[in-house]
MARLUM-859658 format. One record per atom (N, C-alpha, C): residue in one letter; residue number from 1; atom name; x negated, y negated, z. Coordinates in steps of 0.02 Angstrom, whole numbers. Layout:
ATOM  r    k   a       X       Y       Z
ATOM  a  NUM  CA       X       Y       Z
...
This chain:
ATOM  r    k   a       X       Y       Z
ATOM  m    1   N   -6759    -901   21325
ATOM  m    1  CA   -6759    -832   21348
ATOM  m    1   C   -6804    -791   21303
ATOM  t    2   N   -6814    -731   21322
ATOM  t    2  CA   -6861    -689   21285
ATOM  t    2   C   -6825    -644   21235
ATOM  d    3   N   -6852    -645   21175
ATOM  d    3  CA   -6822    -604   21122
ATOM  d    3   C   -6832    -529   21134
ATOM  w    4   N   -6889    -511   21163
ATOM  w    4  CA   -6902    -440   21174
ATOM  w    4   C   -6854    -411   21225
ATOM  l    5   N   -6835    -450   21275
ATOM  l    5  CA   -6789    -426   21325
ATOM  l    5   C   -6719    -418   21296
ATOM  t    6   N   -6699    -466   21256
ATOM  t    6  CA   -6634    -461   21222
ATOM  t    6   C   -6633    -400   21177
ATOM  a    7   N   -6686    -390   21139
ATOM  a    7  CA   -6689    -332   21094
ATOM  a    7   C   -6688    -267   21134
ATOM  t    8   N   -6721    -266   21191
ATOM  t    8  CA   -6721    -206   21233
ATOM  t    8   C   -6651    -191   21258
ATOM  i    9   N   -6616    -241   21282
ATOM  i    9  CA   -6548    -231   21308
ATOM  i    9   C   -6501    -208   21252
ATOM  l   10   N   -6508    -239   21193
ATOM  l   10  CA   -6465    -219   21137
ATOM  l   10   C   -6481    -147   21115
ATOM  a   11   N   -6544    -129   21113
ATOM  a   11  CA   -6563     -61   21093
ATOM  a   11   C   -6539      -9   21144
ATOM  l   12   N   -6549     -23   21208
ATOM  l   12  CA   -6526      22   21260
ATOM  l   12   C   -6449      27   21260
ATOM  g   13   N   -6417     -28   21247
ATOM  g   13  CA   -6344     -28   21241
ATOM  g   13   C   -6321      15   21183
ATOM  g   14   N   -6357      11   21128
ATOM  g   14  CA   -6340      52   21070
ATOM  g   14   C   -6349     126   21084
ATOM  v   15   N   -6404     143   21118
ATOM  v   15  CA   -6416     213   21136
ATOM  v   15   C   -6361     238   21184
ATOM  a   16   N   -6345     197   21234
ATOM  a   16  CA   -6293     217   21282
ATOM  a   16   C   -6225     224   21249
ATOM  a   17   N   -6210     181   21201
ATOM  a   17  CA   -6146     186   21166
ATOM  a   17   C   -6143     249   21124
ATOM  v   18   N   -6197     266   21090
ATOM  v   18  CA   -6199     327   21050
ATOM  v   18   C   -6191     389   21094
ATOM  v   19   N   -6226     390   21150
ATOM  v   19  CA   -6220     446   21197
ATOM  v   19   C   -6148     451   21221
ATOM  g   20   N   -6117     395   21237
ATOM  g   20  CA   -6047     396   21260
ATOM  g   20   C   -6000     420   21206
ATOM  i   21   N   -6011     398   21144
ATOM  i   21  CA   -5967     420   21089
ATOM  i   21   C   -5974     494   21077
ATOM  v   22   N   -6035     520   21081
ATOM  v   22  CA   -6045     593   21072
ATOM  v   22   C   -6008     631   21127
ATOM  l   23   N   -6012     607   21189
ATOM  l   23  CA   -5975     640   21243
ATOM  l   23   C   -5900     634   21234
ATOM  l   24   N   -5878     577   21209
ATOM  l   24  CA   -5806     568   21197
ATOM  l   24   C   -5781     615   21144
ATOM  v   25   N   -5819     623   21090
ATOM  v   25  CA   -5799     668   21036
ATOM  v   25   C   -5799     741   21061
ATOM  r   26   N   -5847     758   21103
ATOM  r   26  CA   -5850     826   21130
ATOM  r   26   C   -5800     838   21186
ATOM  d   27   N   -5765     785   21207
ATOM  d   27  CA   -5717     788   21261
ATOM  d   27   C   -5750     811   21326
ATOM  e   28   N   -5807     780   21342
ATOM  e   28  CA   -5845     796   21402
ATOM  e   28   C   -5849     734   21446
ATOM  p   29   N   -5849     744   21511
ATOM  p   29  CA   -5861     686   21556
ATOM  p   29   C   -5934     666   21554
ATOM  a   30   N   -5948     606   21577
ATOM  a   30  CA   -6017     582   21580
ATOM  a   30   C   -6058     627   21626
ATOM  q   31   N   -6120     639   21605
ATOM  q   31  CA   -6163     684   21642
ATOM  q   31   C   -6219     643   21674
ATOM  d   32   N   -6261     677   21712
ATOM  d   32  CA   -6315     643   21748
ATOM  d   32   C   -6361     605   21701
ATOM  r   33   N   -6378     635   21645
ATOM  r   33  CA   -6424     601   21598
ATOM  r   33   C   -6392     538   21568
ATOM  t   34   N   -6325     538   21564
ATOM  t   34  CA   -6290     478   21541
ATOM  t   34   C   -6299     422   21591
ATOM  f   35   N   -6294     439   21654
ATOM  f   35  CA   -6302     388   21706
ATOM  f   35   C   -6374     365   21712
ATOM  v   36   N   -6422     407   21694
ATOM  v   36  CA   -6492     385   21692
ATOM  v   36   C   -6501     331   21638
ATOM  v   37   N   -6472     342   21580
ATOM  v   37  CA   -6476     292   21527
ATOM  v   37   C   -6443     227   21550
ATOM  l   38   N   -6386     232   21583
ATOM  l   38  CA   -6351     173   21608
ATOM  l   38   C   -6393     138   21662
ATOM  a   39   N   -6427     176   21704
ATOM  a   39  CA   -6469     146   21756
ATOM  a   39   C   -6528     107   21725
ATOM  v   40   N   -6557     135   21673
ATOM  v   40  CA   -6612      99   21638
ATOM  v   40   C   -6585      35   21607
ATOM  l   41   N   -6526      38   21577
ATOM  l   41  CA   -6495     -22   21549
ATOM  l   41   C   -6480     -73   21604
ATOM  e   42   N   -6457     -50   21661
ATOM  e   42  CA   -6442     -95   21717
ATOM  e   42   C   -6505    -129   21743
ATOM  v   43   N   -6561     -92   21746
ATOM  v   43  CA   -6624    -123   21767
ATOM  v   43   C   -6645    -177   21717
ATOM  a   44   N   -6636    -164   21653
ATOM  a   44  CA   -6652    -215   21602
ATOM  a   44   C   -6608    -276   21610
ATOM  v   45   N   -6545    -266   21626
ATOM  v   45  CA   -6499    -323   21637
ATOM  v   45   C   -6519    -361   21701
ATOM  l   46   N   -6542    -325   21752
ATOM  l   46  CA   -6566    -358   21813
ATOM  l   46   C   -6628    -401   21798
ATOM  v   47   N   -6673    -374   21758
ATOM  v   47  CA   -6732    -413   21738
ATOM  v   47   C   -6709    -474   21699
ATOM  q   48   N   -6658    -466   21656
ATOM  q   48  CA   -6631    -522   21618
ATOM  q   48   C   -6604    -576   21665
ATOM  l   49   N   -6572    -556   21719
ATOM  l   49  CA   -6546    -604   21767
ATOM  l   49   C   -6603    -646   21797
ATOM  v   50   N   -6656    -613   21818
ATOM  v   50  CA   -6712    -648   21848
ATOM  v   50   C   -6747    -693   21797
ATOM  v   51   N   -6762    -665   21738
ATOM  v   51  CA   -6795    -704   21686
ATOM  v   51   C   -6752    -763   21664
ATOM  g   52   N   -6687    -751   21657
ATOM  g   52  CA   -6642    -804   21636
ATOM  g   52   C   -6637    -859   21688
ATOM  a   53   N   -6634    -842   21752
ATOM  a   53  CA   -6630    -893   21804
ATOM  a   53   C   -6694    -933   21807
ATOM  v   54   N   -6751    -900   21801
ATOM  v   54  CA   -6815    -936   21801
ATOM  v   54   C   -6820    -980   21739
ATOM  s   55   N   -6801    -955   21682
ATOM  s   55  CA   -6804    -994   21620
ATOM  s   55   C   -6758   -1055   21625
ATOM  l   56   N   -6700   -1046   21654
ATOM  l   56  CA   -6653   -1101   21661
ATOM  l   56   C   -6681   -1156   21706
ATOM  s   57   N   -6716   -1135   21759
ATOM  s   57  CA   -6744   -1185   21805
ATOM  s   57   C   -6803   -1223   21775
ATOM  q   58   N   -6833   -1195   21723
ATOM  q   58  CA   -6893   -1226   21694
ATOM  q   58   C   -6880   -1258   21626
ATOM  t   59   N   -6818   -1259   21604
ATOM  t   59  CA   -6806   -1284   21537
ATOM  t   59   C   -6779   -1356   21538
ATOM  d   60   N   -6788   -1390   21483
ATOM  d   60  CA   -6758   -1456   21475
ATOM  d   60   C   -6704   -1454   21421
ATOM  r   61   N   -6684   -1393   21401
ATOM  r   61  CA   -6631   -1385   21351
ATOM  r   61   C   -6564   -1407   21378
ATOM  d   62   N   -6519   -1420   21333
ATOM  d   62  CA   -6450   -1437   21352
ATOM  d   62   C   -6410   -1372   21359
ATOM  v   63   N   -6418   -1340   21417
ATOM  v   63  CA   -6384   -1276   21430
ATOM  v   63   C   -6338   -1286   21490
ATOM  s   64   N   -6276   -1262   21483
ATOM  s   64  CA   -6230   -1264   21540
ATOM  s   64   C   -6252   -1213   21591
ATOM  g   65   N   -6282   -1237   21645
ATOM  g   65  CA   -6310   -1192   21695
ATOM  g   65   C   -6260   -1146   21729
ATOM  v   66   N   -6202   -1174   21747
ATOM  v   66  CA   -6151   -1134   21781
ATOM  v   66   C   -6126   -1079   21735
ATOM  l   67   N   -6112   -1096   21673
ATOM  l   67  CA   -6088   -1046   21624
ATOM  l   67   C   -6141    -992   21612
ATOM  f   68   N   -6203   -1014   21604
ATOM  f   68  CA   -6258    -967   21591
ATOM  f   68   C   -6267    -918   21648
ATOM  v   69   N   -6269    -944   21709
ATOM  v   69  CA   -6279    -901   21768
ATOM  v   69   C   -6219    -855   21778
ATOM  s   70   N   -6158    -880   21764
ATOM  s   70  CA   -6099    -836   21770
ATOM  s   70   C   -6102    -778   21722
ATOM  y   71   N   -6126    -790   21662
ATOM  y   71  CA   -6133    -735   21614
ATOM  y   71   C   -6188    -687   21637
ATOM  l   72   N   -6242    -713   21664
ATOM  l   72  CA   -6295    -669   21689
ATOM  l   72   C   -6269    -623   21745
ATOM  v   73   N   -6233    -652   21792
ATOM  v   73  CA   -6207    -613   21849
ATOM  v   73   C   -6152    -566   21826
ATOM  g   74   N   -6108    -589   21782
ATOM  g   74  CA   -6055    -546   21756
ATOM  g   74   C   -6083    -487   21718
ATOM  n   75   N   -6135    -500   21680
ATOM  n   75  CA   -6168    -446   21642
ATOM  n   75   C   -6197    -393   21690
ATOM  l   76   N   -6221    -416   21747
ATOM  l   76  CA   -6249    -370   21796
ATOM  l   76   C   -6196    -326   21829
ATOM  l   77   N   -6134    -351   21834
ATOM  l   77  CA   -6082    -315   21870
ATOM  l   77   C   -6043    -265   21827
ATOM  v   78   N   -6046    -272   21762
ATOM  v   78  CA   -6004    -231   21717
ATOM  v   78   C   -6021    -157   21722
ATOM  l   79   N   -6084    -139   21716
ATOM  l   79  CA   -6103     -69   21715
ATOM  l   79   C   -6088     -32   21781
ATOM  p   80   N   -6103     -60   21839
ATOM  p   80  CA   -6085     -23   21900
ATOM  p   80   C   -6010     -12   21907
ATOM  i   81   N   -5970     -61   21887
ATOM  i   81  CA   -5898     -53   21891
ATOM  i   81   C   -5876       3   21844
ATOM  g   82   N   -5901       2   21783
ATOM  g   82  CA   -5884      55   21735
ATOM  g   82   C   -5908     124   21757
ATOM  a   83   N   -5968     126   21788
ATOM  a   83  CA   -5994     190   21811
ATOM  a   83   C   -5953     219   21868
ATOM  f   84   N   -5934     176   21916
ATOM  f   84  CA   -5892     200   21971
ATOM  f   84   C   -5824     223   21946
ATOM  w   85   N   -5797     186   21900
ATOM  w   85  CA   -5732     205   21872
ATOM  w   85   C   -5738     273   21836
ATOM  s   86   N   -5792     282   21799
ATOM  s   86  CA   -5803     344   21763
ATOM  s   86   C   -5812     403   21812
ATOM  l   87   N   -5846     390   21867
ATOM  l   87  CA   -5855     443   21917
ATOM  l   87   C   -5789     461   21951
ATOM  a   88   N   -5746     412   21958
ATOM  a   88  CA   -5681     426   21989
ATOM  a   88   C   -5634     461   21940
ATOM  e   89   N   -5643     448   21876
ATOM  e   89  CA   -5600     477   21824
ATOM  e   89   C   -5643     523   21781
ATOM  r   90   N   -5650     585   21802
ATOM  r   90  CA   -5695     633   21768
ATOM  r   90   C   -5661     666   21709
ATOM  t   91   N   -5631     626   21666
ATOM  t   91  CA   -5599     651   21606
ATOM  t   91   C   -5626     612   21546
ATOM  r   92   N   -5595     623   21490
ATOM  r   92  CA   -5613     588   21429
ATOM  r   92   C   -5603     512   21437
ATOM  a   93   N   -5553     493   21476
ATOM  a   93  CA   -5540     422   21488
ATOM  a   93   C   -5598     389   21525
ATOM  g   94   N   -5628     424   21572
ATOM  g   94  CA   -5686     398   21608
ATOM  g   94   C   -5744     385   21561
ATOM  t   95   N   -5754     430   21514
ATOM  t   95  CA   -5807     420   21465
ATOM  t   95   C   -5791     360   21421
ATOM  g   96   N   -5728     351   21404
ATOM  g   96  CA   -5707     292   21366
ATOM  g   96   C   -5721     228   21403
ATOM  v   97   N   -5710     228   21468
ATOM  v   97  CA   -5724     169   21510
ATOM  v   97   C   -5798     152   21507
ATOM  l   98   N   -5841     203   21509
ATOM  l   98  CA   -5913     190   21504
ATOM  l   98   C   -5931     157   21437
ATOM  i   99   N   -5900     181   21383
ATOM  i   99  CA   -5914     152   21317
ATOM  i   99   C   -5892      79   21316
ATOM  v  100   N   -5834      64   21344
ATOM  v  100  CA   -5811      -5   21347
ATOM  v  100   C   -5858     -48   21389
ATOM  a  101   N   -5883     -21   21444
ATOM  a  101  CA   -5930     -58   21486
ATOM  a  101   C   -5994     -74   21449
ATOM  v  102   N   -6020     -25   21412
ATOM  v  102  CA   -6082     -35   21374
ATOM  v  102   C   -6072     -87   21319
ATOM  v  103   N   -6017     -82   21283
ATOM  v  103  CA   -6002    -130   21230
ATOM  v  103   C   -5993    -200   21260
ATOM  t  104   N   -5964    -204   21319
ATOM  t  104  CA   -5957    -268   21352
ATOM  t  104   C   -6024    -298   21370
ATOM  v  105   N   -6071    -258   21394
ATOM  v  105  CA   -6138    -282   21409
ATOM  v  105   C   -6172    -309   21346
ATOM  v  106   N   -6165    -274   21292
ATOM  v  106  CA   -6195    -297   21229
ATOM  v  106   C   -6163    -363   21207
ATOM  a  107   N   -6097    -368   21212
ATOM  a  107  CA   -6062    -429   21193
ATOM  a  107   C   -6082    -488   21237
ATOM  l  108   N   -6087    -476   21302
ATOM  l  108  CA   -6108    -529   21348
ATOM  l  108   C   -6180    -550   21335
ATOM  q  109   N   -6222    -503   21317
ATOM  q  109  CA   -6292    -520   21301
ATOM  q  109   C   -6295    -564   21239
ATOM  l  110   N   -6256    -547   21188
ATOM  l  110  CA   -6255    -589   21129
ATOM  l  110   C   -6228    -659   21144
ATOM  r  111   N   -6178    -662   21188
ATOM  r  111  CA   -6150    -727   21208
ATOM  r  111   C   -6201    -767   21247
ATOM  l  112   N   -6241    -734   21289
ATOM  l  112  CA   -6294    -768   21326
ATOM  l  112   C   -6343    -802   21278
ATOM  e  113   N   -6358    -770   21224
ATOM  e  113  CA   -6403    -799   21175
ATOM  e  113   C   -6374    -862   21144
ATOM  t  114   N   -6310    -862   21129
ATOM  t  114  CA   -6280    -922   21100
ATOM  t  114   C   -6276    -979   21151
ATOM  i  115   N   -6264    -961   21214
ATOM  i  115  CA   -6263   -1013   21266
ATOM  i  115   C   -6333   -1042   21274
ATOM  w  116   N   -6383    -999   21274
ATOM  w  116  CA   -6452   -1023   21282
ATOM  w  116   C   -6473   -1068   21224
ATOM  d  117   N   -6450   -1052   21165
ATOM  d  117  CA   -6466   -1093   21107
ATOM  d  117   C   -6430   -1160   21108
ATOM  g  118   N   -6381   -1167   21153
ATOM  g  118  CA   -6345   -1230   21159
ATOM  g  118   C   -6286   -1237   21113
ATOM  s  119   N   -6274   -1186   21072
ATOM  s  119  CA   -6219   -1192   21024
ATOM  s  119   C   -6154   -1166   21052
ATOM  g  120   N   -6155   -1133   21109
ATOM  g  120  CA   -6094   -1105   21135
ATOM  g  120   C   -6073   -1132   21202
ATOM  a  121   N   -6106   -1184   21225
ATOM  a  121  CA   -6091   -1210   21292
ATOM  a  121   C   -6031   -1255   21292
């Protein structure tokens, strides 16, 4: 997989988490600019899905394909679920859900790296 894409997802996840924490401390619901940051992160995760699937099809590494693809797809689903939940719950709890979703994306991305390296399969 590509290191620059992983670094991009981790950096965007960090920015989104900081934005969410600031909103949580201010006791404000997520705003439009928060969802723009999440949308950019989601596009990066979508690119990761495509790059990861292509890389998996072209590699001779000992990678568990089913596990790897499940993490790619799961990573893609986390942010929309968190965003819809946050939109339904326009309180501090909704902002907390967004933070949990972003942290989950970062954790899944790190797990994808260990699976790709073959040490976590």
